[in-house]
OpenMM code with the backbone's topology and positions (N, CA, C; nanometers):
from openmm import Vec3, app, unit

residues = "MET THR ILE VAL MET TRP VAL ILE VAL ALA GLY LEU VAL ALA ILE GLY GLY TYR LEU LEU ILE GLN LYS ARG ARG SER GLY LEU ARG GLU ARG PHE GLY PRO GLU TYR ASP ARG THR VAL ALA GLU ARG ASP ASP ARG GLY VAL ALA GLU LYS GLU LEU ARG ALA ARG GLU LYS ARG PHE GLY THR LEU ASP ILE ARG PRO LEU ASP PRO GLN SER ARG GLN ASN HIS VAL LYS ALA TRP ASN GLU VAL GLN GLU HIS PHE VAL ASP ALA PRO ALA LYS ALA VAL SER GLU ALA ASP GLN LEU VAL THR ALA VAL MET ALA GLU ARG GLY TYR PRO VAL GLU ASP TYR GLU GLN GLN VAL ALA ASP LEU SER VAL THR HIS GLY THR THR LEU ASP HIS TYR ARG GLN ALA HIS ALA ILE SER GLY ARG ALA ALA ARG ASP GLU THR THR THR GLU ASP LEU ARG GLN ALA MET GLN HIS TYR ARG ALA LEU PHE ASP ASP LEU LEU ILE ASP ASP SER GLY ARG".split()
positions = [
    Vec3(-3.2398, -0.1569, -1.2495),
    Vec3(-3.1258, -0.1855, -1.3338),
    Vec3(-3.1208, -0.3363, -1.3585),
    Vec3(-3.0842, -0.3712, -1.4776),
    Vec3(-3.0772, -0.5131, -1.5105),
    Vec3(-2.9433, -0.5697, -1.4657),
    Vec3(-2.9365, -0.6982, -1.4680),
    Vec3(-2.8125, -0.7673, -1.4282),
    Vec3(-2.6984, -0.7274, -1.5213),
    Vec3(-2.7286, -0.7142, -1.6487),
    Vec3(-2.6257, -0.6755, -1.7456),
    Vec3(-2.5689, -0.5379, -1.7099),
    Vec3(-2.6564, -0.4461, -1.6734),
    Vec3(-2.6109, -0.3119, -1.6353),
    Vec3(-2.5242, -0.3176, -1.5103),
    Vec3(-2.5633, -0.3989, -1.4114),
    Vec3(-2.4836, -0.4135, -1.2891),
    Vec3(-2.3460, -0.4700, -1.3209),
    Vec3(-2.3411, -0.5660, -1.4104),
    Vec3(-2.2133, -0.6259, -1.4494),
    Vec3(-2.1261, -0.5211, -1.5186),
    Vec3(-2.1862, -0.4416, -1.6047),
    Vec3(-2.1104, -0.3366, -1.6736),
    Vec3(-2.0585, -0.2337, -1.5736),
    Vec3(-2.1440, -0.1885, -1.4823),
    Vec3(-2.1031, -0.0906, -1.3804),
    Vec3(-1.9918, -0.1489, -1.2935),
    Vec3(-2.0091, -0.2737, -1.2492),
    Vec3(-1.9062, -0.3379, -1.1661),
    Vec3(-1.7754, -0.3496, -1.2426),
    Vec3(-1.7833, -0.3824, -1.3708),
    Vec3(-1.6626, -0.3922, -1.4536),
    Vec3(-1.5934, -0.2579, -1.4676),
    Vec3(-1.6698, -0.1525, -1.4882),
    Vec3(-1.6123, -0.0189, -1.5001),
    Vec3(-1.5476, 0.0262, -1.3696),
    Vec3(-1.6124, -0.0047, -1.2576),
    Vec3(-1.5554, 0.0289, -1.1265),
    Vec3(-1.4250, -0.0472, -1.1055),
    Vec3(-1.4229, -0.1740, -1.1432),
    Vec3(-1.3016, -0.2550, -1.1283),
    Vec3(-1.1892, -0.1998, -1.2158),
    Vec3(-1.2213, -0.1641, -1.3386),
    Vec3(-1.1205, -0.1081, -1.4285),
    Vec3(-1.0691, 0.0245, -1.3736),
    Vec3(-1.1605, 0.1076, -1.3244),
    Vec3(-1.1197, 0.2356, -1.2659),
    Vec3(-1.0281, 0.2161, -1.1462),
    Vec3(-1.0627, 0.1210, -1.0605),
    Vec3(-0.9783, 0.0914, -0.9446),
    Vec3(-0.8410, 0.0426, -0.9856),
    Vec3(-0.8380, -0.0448, -1.0844),
    Vec3(-0.7112, -0.0972, -1.1339),
    Vec3(-0.6253, 0.0162, -1.1894),
    Vec3(-0.6853, 0.1042, -1.2697),
    Vec3(-0.6110, 0.2162, -1.3282),
    Vec3(-0.5585, 0.3107, -1.2202),
    Vec3(-0.6378, 0.3331, -1.1170),
    Vec3(-0.5946, 0.4184, -1.0061),
    Vec3(-0.4741, 0.3577, -0.9342),
    Vec3(-0.4811, 0.2288, -0.9082),
    Vec3(-0.3692, 0.1597, -0.8427),
    Vec3(-0.2441, 0.1687, -0.9287),
    Vec3(-0.2592, 0.1488, -1.0592),
    Vec3(-0.1439, 0.1555, -1.1496),
    Vec3(-0.0848, 0.2962, -1.1532),
    Vec3(-0.1710, 0.3961, -1.1493),
    Vec3(-0.1226, 0.5347, -1.1499),
    Vec3(-0.0450, 0.5648, -1.0214),
    Vec3(-0.0989, 0.5210, -0.9076),
    Vec3(-0.0281, 0.5425, -0.7799),
    Vec3(0.1044, 0.4682, -0.7794),
    Vec3(0.1035, 0.3458, -0.8304),
    Vec3(0.2253, 0.2645, -0.8352),
    Vec3(0.3293, 0.3330, -0.9237),
    Vec3(0.2868, 0.3820, -1.0381),
    Vec3(0.3766, 0.4500, -1.1297),
    Vec3(0.4361, 0.5751, -1.0647),
    Vec3(0.3535, 0.6484, -0.9902),
    Vec3(0.4024, 0.7669, -0.9202),
    Vec3(0.5079, 0.7318, -0.8163),
    Vec3(0.4859, 0.6236, -0.7436),
    Vec3(0.5845, 0.5802, -0.6442),
    Vec3(0.7138, 0.5365, -0.7122),
    Vec3(0.7015, 0.4614, -0.8213),
    Vec3(0.8212, 0.4176, -0.8946),
    Vec3(0.9017, 0.5384, -0.9422),
    Vec3(0.8319, 0.6375, -0.9944),
    Vec3(0.8994, 0.7569, -1.0452),
    Vec3(0.9656, 0.8347, -0.9318),
    Vec3(0.8949, 0.8482, -0.8218),
    Vec3(0.9464, 0.9276, -0.7103),
    Vec3(1.0660, 0.8617, -0.6426),
    Vec3(1.0553, 0.7306, -0.6196),
    Vec3(1.1572, 0.6612, -0.5418),
    Vec3(1.2667, 0.5960, -0.6261),
    Vec3(1.2465, 0.5844, -0.7555),
    Vec3(1.3482, 0.5234, -0.8414),
    Vec3(1.3802, 0.3817, -0.7969),
    Vec3(1.5092, 0.3466, -0.7928),
    Vec3(1.5487, 0.2106, -0.7557),
    Vec3(1.5071, 0.1720, -0.6133),
    Vec3(1.4819, 0.2698, -0.5307),
    Vec3(1.4398, 0.2422, -0.3924),
    Vec3(1.3031, 0.1737, -0.3910),
    Vec3(1.2195, 0.2022, -0.4910),
    Vec3(1.0886, 0.1355, -0.5007),
    Vec3(1.1097, -0.0155, -0.5133),
    Vec3(1.1904, -0.0567, -0.6106),
    Vec3(1.2139, -0.1992, -0.6322),
    Vec3(1.2814, -0.2638, -0.5118),
    Vec3(1.3734, -0.1938, -0.4514),
    Vec3(1.4431, -0.2477, -0.3338),
    Vec3(1.3451, -0.2720, -0.2186),
    Vec3(1.2578, -0.1773, -0.1956),
    Vec3(1.1613, -0.1892, -0.0861),
    Vec3(1.0628, -0.3021, -0.1132),
    Vec3(1.0159, -0.3125, -0.2374),
    Vec3(0.9244, -0.4215, -0.2731),
    Vec3(0.9932, -0.5564, -0.2522),
    Vec3(1.1178, -0.5679, -0.2953),
    Vec3(1.1918, -0.6936, -0.2797),
    Vec3(1.2137, -0.7275, -0.1320),
    Vec3(1.2446, -0.6273, -0.0500),
    Vec3(1.2686, -0.6506, 0.0927),
    Vec3(1.1411, -0.6907, 0.1663),
    Vec3(1.0287, -0.6335, 0.1287),
    Vec3(0.9031, -0.6586, 0.2005),
    Vec3(0.8308, -0.7828, 0.1502),
    Vec3(0.8641, -0.8277, 0.0317),
    Vec3(0.8019, -0.9466, -0.0265),
    Vec3(0.6513, -0.9316, -0.0473),
    Vec3(0.6001, -0.8112, -0.0352),
    Vec3(0.4578, -0.7840, -0.0537),
    Vec3(0.4468, -0.6413, -0.1074),
    Vec3(0.4075, -0.6295, -0.2323),
    Vec3(0.4019, -0.4987, -0.2977),
    Vec3(0.3138, -0.4004, -0.2215),
    Vec3(0.1996, -0.4459, -0.1724),
    Vec3(0.1088, -0.3575, -0.0997),
    Vec3(0.1719, -0.3020, 0.0270),
    Vec3(0.2388, -0.3881, 0.1016),
    Vec3(0.3058, -0.3451, 0.2250),
    Vec3(0.4179, -0.2467, 0.1909),
    Vec3(0.4948, -0.2778, 0.0864),
    Vec3(0.6050, -0.1901, 0.0460),
    Vec3(0.5524, -0.0532, 0.0030),
    Vec3(0.4472, -0.0519, -0.0743),
    Vec3(0.3926, 0.0754, -0.1213),
    Vec3(0.3336, 0.1562, -0.0059),
    Vec3(0.2748, 0.0877, 0.0897),
    Vec3(0.2233, 0.1576, 0.2079),
    Vec3(0.3394, 0.2228, 0.2837),
    Vec3(0.4497, 0.1502, 0.2969),
    Vec3(0.5677, 0.2058, 0.3643),
    Vec3(0.6217, 0.3273, 0.2895),
    Vec3(0.6289, 0.3181, 0.1567),
    Vec3(0.6794, 0.4303, 0.0781),
    Vec3(0.5874, 0.5521, 0.0895),
    Vec3(0.4569, 0.5305, 0.0911),
    Vec3(0.3641, 0.6429, 0.1095),
    Vec3(0.3812, 0.7045, 0.2488),
    Vec3(0.4095, 0.6197, 0.3490),
    Vec3(0.4343, 0.6717, 0.4845),
    Vec3(0.5618, 0.7559, 0.4862),
    Vec3(0.6630, 0.7136, 0.4110),
    Vec3(0.7855, 0.7932, 0.4020),
    Vec3(0.7559, 0.9294, 0.3394),
    Vec3(0.6747, 0.9292, 0.2330),
    Vec3(0.6376, 1.0560, 0.1693),
    Vec3(0.5649, 1.1470, 0.2678),
    Vec3(0.4746, 1.0878, 0.3446),
    Vec3(0.3971, 1.1661, 0.4412),
    Vec3(0.4897, 1.2279, 0.5459),
    Vec3(0.5817, 1.1481, 0.5998),
    Vec3(0.6766, 1.1991, 0.6992),
    Vec3(0.7634, 1.3088, 0.6373),
    Vec3(0.8102, 1.2831, 0.5147),
    Vec3(0.8957, 1.3793, 0.4461),
    Vec3(0.8252, 1.5138, 0.4333),
    Vec3(0.6950, 1.5092, 0.4102),
    Vec3(0.6181, 1.6320, 0.3970),
    Vec3(0.6166, 1.7159, 0.5236),
    Vec3(0.6477, 1.6552, 0.6376),
    Vec3(0.6497, 1.7290, 0.7639),
    Vec3(0.7869, 1.7891, 0.7940),
    Vec3(0.8881, 1.7492, 0.7163),
    Vec3(1.0241, 1.7983, 0.7398),
    Vec3(1.0441, 1.9334, 0.6717),
    Vec3(1.1327, 2.0104, 0.7275),
    Vec3(1.1657, 2.1413, 0.6699),
    Vec3(1.2929, 2.1275, 0.5863),
    Vec3(1.2796, 2.0595, 0.4705),
    Vec3(1.3944, 2.0399, 0.3826),
    Vec3(1.4106, 2.1652, 0.2973),
    Vec3(1.5319, 2.2143, 0.2928),
    Vec3(1.5572, 2.3383, 0.2204),
    Vec3(1.6872, 2.3268, 0.1405),
    Vec3(1.6972, 2.4044, 0.0350),
    Vec3(1.8214, 2.4025, -0.0434),
    Vec3(1.9326, 2.4749, 0.0322),
    Vec3(2.0526, 2.4455, -0.0067),
    Vec3(2.1676, 2.5179, 0.0490),
    Vec3(2.1785, 2.6537, -0.0190),
    Vec3(2.2197, 2.7532, 0.0562),
    Vec3(2.2439, 2.8818, -0.0090),
    Vec3(2.3759, 2.8692, -0.0860),
    Vec3(2.3974, 2.9536, -0.1870),
    Vec3(2.5163, 2.9412, -0.2730),
    Vec3(2.6491, 2.9432, -0.1964),
    Vec3(2.6601, 3.0276, -0.0954),
    Vec3(2.7855, 3.0345, -0.0196),
    Vec3(2.8105, 2.9054, 0.0570),
    Vec3(2.7076, 2.8524, 0.1169),
    Vec3(2.7197, 2.7269, 0.1905),
    Vec3(2.7572, 2.6134, 0.0960),
    Vec3(2.6931, 2.6100, -0.0190),
    Vec3(2.7249, 2.5071, -0.1195),
    Vec3(2.8731, 2.5165, -0.1565),
    Vec3(2.9201, 2.6379, -0.1799),
    Vec3(3.0600, 2.6584, -0.2164),
    Vec3(3.1534, 2.6122, -0.1033),
    Vec3(3.1176, 2.6425, 0.0202),
    Vec3(3.1987, 2.6000, 0.1350),
    Vec3(3.2047, 2.4475, 0.1456),
    Vec3(3.0935, 2.3821, 0.1195),
    Vec3(3.0910, 2.2355, 0.1260),
    Vec3(3.1751, 2.1734, 0.0139),
    Vec3(3.1702, 2.2336, -0.1035),
    Vec3(3.2533, 2.1836, -0.2137),
    Vec3(3.4004, 2.1976, -0.1777),
    Vec3(3.4367, 2.3102, -0.1189),
    Vec3(3.5755, 2.3311, -0.0757),
    Vec3(3.6134, 2.2270, 0.0298),
    Vec3(3.5251, 2.2028, 0.1237),
    Vec3(3.5518, 2.1027, 0.2276),
    Vec3(3.5681, 1.9638, 0.1657),
    Vec3(3.4844, 1.9320, 0.0656),
    Vec3(3.4959, 1.8013, 0.0005),
    Vec3(3.6328, 1.7875, -0.0666),
    Vec3(3.6762, 1.8927, -0.1330),
    Vec3(3.8079, 1.8888, -0.1988),
    Vec3(3.9191, 1.8645, -0.0976),
    Vec3(3.9070, 1.9223, 0.0200),
    Vec3(4.0059, 1.8998, 0.1262),
    Vec3(4.0018, 1.7550, 0.1744),
    Vec3(3.8816, 1.7001, 0.1877),
    Vec3(3.8675, 1.5597, 0.2287),
    Vec3(3.9355, 1.4697, 0.1258),
    Vec3(3.9150, 1.4977, -0.0004),
    Vec3(3.9784, 1.4170, -0.1050),
    Vec3(4.1304, 1.4252, -0.0977),
    Vec3(4.1820, 1.5426, -0.0671),
    Vec3(4.3267, 1.5578, -0.0535),
    Vec3(4.3794, 1.4745, 0.0630),
    Vec3(4.3028, 1.4630, 0.1694),
    Vec3(4.3447, 1.3838, 0.2862),
    Vec3(4.3506, 1.2345, 0.2532),
    Vec3(4.2762, 1.1934, 0.1518),
    Vec3(4.2698, 1.0509, 0.1184),
    Vec3(4.4078, 0.9944, 0.0866),
    Vec3(4.4925, 1.0724, 0.0241),
    Vec3(4.6245, 1.0249, -0.0172),
    Vec3(4.7054, 0.9772, 0.1034),
    Vec3(4.7037, 1.0548, 0.2103),
    Vec3(4.7852, 1.0227, 0.3279),
    Vec3(4.7118, 0.9392, 0.4328),
    Vec3(4.5798, 0.9538, 0.4395),
    Vec3(4.5033, 0.8842, 0.5442),
    Vec3(4.3659, 0.8447, 0.4893),
    Vec3(4.3614, 0.7372, 0.4096),
    Vec3(4.2356, 0.6999, 0.3443),
    Vec3(4.1201, 0.6730, 0.4413),
    Vec3(4.1454, 0.6011, 0.5477),
    Vec3(4.0367, 0.5698, 0.6424),
    Vec3(3.9843, 0.6963, 0.7098),
    Vec3(4.0753, 0.7844, 0.7452),
    Vec3(4.0339, 0.9106, 0.8072),
    Vec3(3.9536, 0.9943, 0.7079),
    Vec3(3.9947, 0.9944, 0.5820),
    Vec3(3.9226, 1.0700, 0.4799),
    Vec3(3.7805, 1.0165, 0.4614),
    Vec3(3.7650, 0.8852, 0.4678),
    Vec3(3.6302, 0.8269, 0.4562),
    Vec3(3.5445, 0.8713, 0.5747),
    Vec3(3.6005, 0.8726, 0.6917),
    Vec3(3.5272, 0.9202, 0.8087),
    Vec3(3.4892, 1.0672, 0.7928),
    Vec3(3.5826, 1.1474, 0.7412),
    Vec3(3.5537, 1.2891, 0.7172),
    Vec3(3.4446, 1.3054, 0.6106),
    Vec3(3.4478, 1.2207, 0.5081),
    Vec3(3.3452, 1.2268, 0.4032),
    Vec3(3.2081, 1.1961, 0.4627),
    Vec3(3.2018, 1.0962, 0.5495),
    Vec3(3.0759, 1.0623, 0.6158),
    Vec3(3.0263, 1.1805, 0.6984),
    Vec3(3.1165, 1.2425, 0.7732),
    Vec3(3.0785, 1.3574, 0.8552),
    Vec3(3.0325, 1.4748, 0.7699),
    Vec3(3.0982, 1.4965, 0.6560),
    Vec3(3.0605, 1.6068, 0.5685),
    Vec3(2.9227, 1.5822, 0.5062),
    Vec3(2.8979, 1.4607, 0.4594),
    Vec3(2.7670, 1.4284, 0.4026),
    Vec3(2.6592, 1.4461, 0.5093),
    Vec3(2.6876, 1.4032, 0.6300),
    Vec3(2.5914, 1.4186, 0.7398),
    Vec3(2.5680, 1.5671, 0.7697),
    Vec3(2.6719, 1.6461, 0.7653),
    Vec3(2.6576, 1.7903, 0.7904),
    Vec3(2.5711, 1.8567, 0.6824),
    Vec3(2.5901, 1.8164, 0.5576),
    Vec3(2.5084, 1.8718, 0.4496),
    Vec3(2.3624, 1.8309, 0.4689),
    Vec3(2.3402, 1.7039, 0.5041),
    Vec3(2.2025, 1.6578, 0.5305),
    Vec3(2.1389, 1.7431, 0.6404),
    Vec3(2.2117, 1.7616, 0.7488),
    Vec3(2.1582, 1.8382, 0.8619),
    Vec3(2.1272, 1.9813, 0.8205),
    Vec3(2.2173, 2.0419, 0.7466),
    Vec3(2.1953, 2.1796, 0.7038),
    Vec3(2.0741, 2.1907, 0.6103),
    Vec3(2.0508, 2.0877, 0.5331),
    Vec3(1.9344, 2.0882, 0.4435),
    Vec3(1.8045, 2.0623, 0.5200),
    Vec3(1.8148, 2.0138, 0.6451),
    Vec3(1.6954, 1.9927, 0.7267),
    Vec3(1.6600, 1.8474, 0.7502),
    Vec3(1.7447, 1.7559, 0.7050),
    Vec3(1.7193, 1.6138, 0.7285),
    Vec3(1.7589, 1.5785, 0.8718),
    Vec3(1.6745, 1.5051, 0.9435),
    Vec3(1.7167, 1.4549, 1.0745),
    Vec3(1.8340, 1.3578, 1.0552),
    Vec3(1.9345, 1.3665, 1.1391),
    Vec3(2.0546, 1.2851, 1.1185),
    Vec3(2.0910, 1.1977, 1.2388),
    Vec3(2.0015, 1.1868, 1.3354),
    Vec3(2.0352, 1.1124, 1.4561),
    Vec3(2.0360, 0.9613, 1.4350),
    Vec3(1.9538, 0.9111, 1.3450),
    Vec3(1.9358, 0.7673, 1.3279),
    Vec3(1.9598, 0.7310, 1.1814),
    Vec3(2.0550, 0.6415, 1.1563),
    Vec3(2.0916, 0.6050, 1.0190),
    Vec3(1.9718, 0.5507, 0.9408),
    Vec3(1.8969, 0.4598, 0.9985),
    Vec3(1.7827, 0.4014, 0.9264),
    Vec3(1.6795, 0.5081, 0.8906),
    Vec3(1.6579, 0.6034, 0.9806),
    Vec3(1.5639, 0.7110, 0.9500),
    Vec3(1.6219, 0.8033, 0.8431),
    Vec3(1.7529, 0.8247, 0.8466),
    Vec3(1.8180, 0.9042, 0.7415),
    Vec3(1.7897, 0.8420, 0.6052),
    Vec3(1.8104, 0.7107, 0.5966),
    Vec3(1.7901, 0.6399, 0.4706),
    Vec3(1.6448, 0.6534, 0.4253),
    Vec3(1.5518, 0.6340, 0.5170),
    Vec3(1.4095, 0.6453, 0.4817),
    Vec3(1.3760, 0.7861, 0.4337),
    Vec3(1.4258, 0.8862, 0.5028),
    Vec3(1.3972, 1.0248, 0.4636),
    Vec3(1.4629, 1.0604, 0.3304),
    Vec3(1.5864, 1.0194, 0.3125),
    Vec3(1.6567, 1.0475, 0.1878),
    Vec3(1.5917, 0.9777, 0.0687),
    Vec3(1.5299, 0.8636, 0.0941),
    Vec3(1.4738, 0.7852, -0.0159),
    Vec3(1.3670, 0.8599, -0.0938),
    Vec3(1.3017, 0.9554, -0.0304),
    Vec3(1.1914, 1.0260, -0.0954),
    Vec3(1.2402, 1.1132, -0.2103),
    Vec3(1.3542, 1.1784, -0.1952),
    Vec3(1.4033, 1.2670, -0.3015),
    Vec3(1.5415, 1.2289, -0.3545),
    Vec3(1.6052, 1.1321, -0.2925),
    Vec3(1.7391, 1.0925, -0.3361),
    Vec3(1.7482, 0.9417, -0.3571),
    Vec3(1.6397, 0.8820, -0.4028),
    Vec3(1.6344, 0.7368, -0.4220),
    Vec3(1.7348, 0.6845, -0.5220),
    Vec3(1.7720, 0.7678, -0.6185),
    Vec3(1.8660, 0.7203, -0.7202),
    Vec3(2.0093, 0.7098, -0.6676),
    Vec3(2.0423, 0.7839, -0.5624),
    Vec3(2.1788, 0.7777, -0.5087),
    Vec3(2.1844, 0.7134, -0.3702),
    Vec3(2.0718, 0.6674, -0.3224),
    Vec3(2.0661, 0.6135, -0.1869),
    Vec3(2.1502, 0.4872, -0.1700),
    Vec3(2.1541, 0.4026, -0.2727),
    Vec3(2.2351, 0.2812, -0.2604),
    Vec3(2.3824, 0.3163, -0.2446),
    Vec3(2.4252, 0.4267, -0.3059),
    Vec3(2.5640, 0.4715, -0.2859),
    Vec3(2.5884, 0.5006, -0.1376),
    Vec3(2.4917, 0.5659, -0.0751),
    Vec3(2.5061, 0.5988, 0.0675),
    Vec3(2.5119, 0.4721, 0.1517),
    Vec3(2.4261, 0.3768, 0.1208),
    Vec3(2.4279, 0.2502, 0.1951),
    Vec3(2.5637, 0.1815, 0.1834),
    Vec3(2.6161, 0.1765, 0.0611),
    Vec3(2.7452, 0.1101, 0.0406),
    Vec3(2.8576, 0.1854, 0.1112),
    Vec3(2.8557, 0.3167, 0.1020),
    Vec3(2.9588, 0.3962, 0.1693),
    Vec3(2.9524, 0.3758, 0.3197),
    Vec3(2.8312, 0.3759, 0.3725),
    Vec3(2.8120, 0.3576, 0.5167),
    Vec3(2.8640, 0.2204, 0.5615),
    Vec3(2.8365, 0.1187, 0.4821),
    Vec3(2.8836, -0.0166, 0.5168),
    Vec3(3.0363, -0.0227, 0.5152),
    Vec3(3.0969, 0.0350, 0.4139),
    Vec3(3.2434, 0.0354, 0.4058),
    Vec3(3.3015, 0.1162, 0.5213),
    Vec3(3.2382, 0.2276, 0.5527),
    Vec3(3.2852, 0.3116, 0.6633),
    Vec3(3.2833, 0.2339, 0.7949),
    Vec3(3.1787, 0.1552, 0.8144),
    Vec3(3.1712, 0.0721, 0.9356),
    Vec3(3.2834, -0.0298, 0.9409),
    Vec3(3.3124, -0.0918, 0.8256),
    Vec3(3.4235, -0.1881, 0.8215),
    Vec3(3.5571, -0.1174, 0.8416),
    Vec3(3.5691, 0.0050, 0.7907),
    Vec3(3.6939, 0.0810, 0.8075),
    Vec3(3.7183, 0.1121, 0.9545),
    Vec3(3.6117, 0.1399, 1.0271),
    Vec3(3.6256, 0.1681, 1.1708),
    Vec3(3.6784, 0.0461, 1.2459),
    Vec3(3.6538, -0.0725, 1.1903),
    Vec3(3.7041, -0.1967, 1.2515),
    Vec3(3.8336, -0.2434, 1.1845),
    Vec3(3.8888, -0.1568, 1.0979),
    Vec3(4.0133, -0.1858, 1.0260),
    Vec3(4.0010, -0.3127, 0.9414),
    Vec3(3.8874, -0.3245, 0.8698),
    Vec3(3.8612, -0.4422, 0.7866),
    Vec3(3.8469, -0.4055, 0.6393),
    Vec3(3.9182, -0.3031, 0.5940),
    Vec3(3.9051, -0.2587, 0.4557),
    Vec3(4.0401, -0.2465, 0.3880),
    Vec3(4.0348, -0.2510, 0.2571),
    Vec3(4.1535, -0.2240, 0.1765),
    Vec3(4.1466, -0.0790, 0.1285),
    Vec3(4.2562, -0.0325, 0.0736),
    Vec3(4.2566, 0.1025, 0.0170),
    Vec3(4.1545, 0.1116, -0.0962),
    Vec3(4.1386, 0.0055, -0.1730),
    Vec3(4.0401, 0.0051, -0.2809),
    Vec3(3.8984, 0.0182, -0.2247),
    Vec3(3.8695, -0.0512, -0.1157),
    Vec3(3.7381, -0.0370, -0.0507),
    Vec3(3.7150, 0.1089, -0.0115),
    Vec3(3.8165, 0.1694, 0.0454),
    Vec3(3.8052, 0.3078, 0.0910),
    Vec3(3.7871, 0.4036, -0.0268),
    Vec3(3.8550, 0.3755, -0.1365),
    Vec3(3.8376, 0.4573, -0.2570),
    Vec3(3.6928, 0.4474, -0.3058),
    Vec3(3.6379, 0.3267, -0.3034),
    Vec3(3.4986, 0.3091, -0.3447),
    Vec3(3.4036, 0.3823, -0.2506),
    Vec3(3.4328, 0.3789, -0.1214),
    Vec3(3.3489, 0.4517, -0.0253),
    Vec3(3.3475, 0.6003, -0.0584),
    Vec3(3.4636, 0.6541, -0.0919),
    Vec3(3.4708, 0.7963, -0.1280),
    Vec3(3.3841, 0.8245, -0.2509),
    Vec3(3.3888, 0.7370, -0.3489),
    Vec3(3.3065, 0.7559, -0.4682),
    Vec3(3.1570, 0.7491, -0.4335),
    Vec3(3.1231, 0.6564, -0.3465),
    Vec3(2.9819, 0.6436, -0.3064),
    Vec3(2.9364, 0.7671, -0.2276),
    Vec3(3.0174, 0.8115, -0.1351),
    Vec3(2.9818, 0.9330, -0.0611),
    Vec3(2.9691, 1.0516, -0.1574),
    Vec3(3.0579, 1.0577, -0.2551),
    Vec3(3.0552, 1.1690, -0.3497),
    Vec3(2.9238, 1.1726, -0.4283),
    Vec3(2.8721, 1.0559, -0.4652),
    Vec3(2.7467, 1.0513, -0.5413),
    Vec3(2.6330, 1.1157, -0.4621),
    Vec3(2.6197, 1.0797, -0.3337),
    Vec3(2.5137, 1.1403, -0.2522),
    Vec3(2.5459, 1.2864, -0.2234),
    Vec3(2.6702, 1.3166, -0.1953),
    Vec3(2.7106, 1.4539, -0.1685),
    Vec3(2.6699, 1.5449, -0.2844),
    Vec3(2.7044, 1.5050, -0.4060),
    Vec3(2.6678, 1.5852, -0.5235),
    Vec3(2.5165, 1.6006, -0.5351),
    Vec3(2.4439, 1.4925, -0.5075),
    Vec3(2.2978, 1.4961, -0.5159),
    Vec3(2.2396, 1.5898, -0.4100),
    Vec3(2.2972, 1.5906, -0.2918),
    Vec3(2.2485, 1.6774, -0.1845),
    Vec3(2.2746, 1.8254, -0.2122),
    Vec3(2.3769, 1.8539, -0.2921),
    Vec3(2.4075, 1.9934, -0.3231),
    Vec3(2.3051, 2.0544, -0.4169),
    Vec3(2.2326, 1.9712, -0.4896),
    Vec3(2.1299, 2.0180, -0.5822),
    Vec3(1.9998, 2.0300, -0.5026),
    Vec3(1.9333, 2.1436, -0.5132),
    Vec3(1.8075, 2.1554, -0.4389),
    Vec3(1.6995, 2.0717, -0.5077),
    Vec3(1.5899, 2.0499, -0.4391),
    Vec3(1.4855, 1.9595, -0.4838),
    Vec3(1.4130, 2.0067, -0.6092),
    Vec3(1.4329, 2.1305, -0.6501),
    Vec3(1.3703, 2.1766, -0.7735),
    Vec3(1.4598, 2.1477, -0.8935),
    Vec3(1.5754, 2.0852, -0.8675),
    Vec3(1.6659, 2.0469, -0.9756),
    Vec3(1.7682, 2.1529, -1.0129),
    Vec3(1.7740, 2.2606, -0.9365),
    Vec3(1.8707, 2.3671, -0.9669),
    Vec3(2.0041, 2.3374, -0.9045),
] * unit.nanometer
topology = app.Topology()
chain = topology.addChain("A")
for resn in residues:
    res = topology.addResidue(resn, chain)
    for name in ("N", "CA", "C"):
        topology.addAtom(name, app.Element.getBySymbol(name[0]), res)
């Protein structure tokens, strides 16, 4: 083979590699939504961030995540409505109940719920678009436990919990 042929082959291999990387990157962006950008920004290294996201996908594949049956979904919606009613008289307590209800739905769907950081990582694979709502709700809930919130903060926490709650009620096939 001549040098020109080697250069052409090397160029084609480089282009193929670049296209493969772009395709994988695009798949991660699509799968994780805003969580992709957040992870890249936090890690300050796109390669490290993408490796972490692929590890999350791999772990997620080992979990037994399942949709809620219709009766269970209906029961959770009823419970959420009751939590919202409690907000009027006891906003901080209602936020705590909302956190517990979201955690119960996660557990019933098969998500491990023992560790908050692991919850976030696991949820990021299929709920990346609403994950920031969960983070914000969790932060407000922590401040509420220390009595460092206003009623407006608590109202926002309820809205944030509701976003993830609604997302969790939909099974992963979009039904």
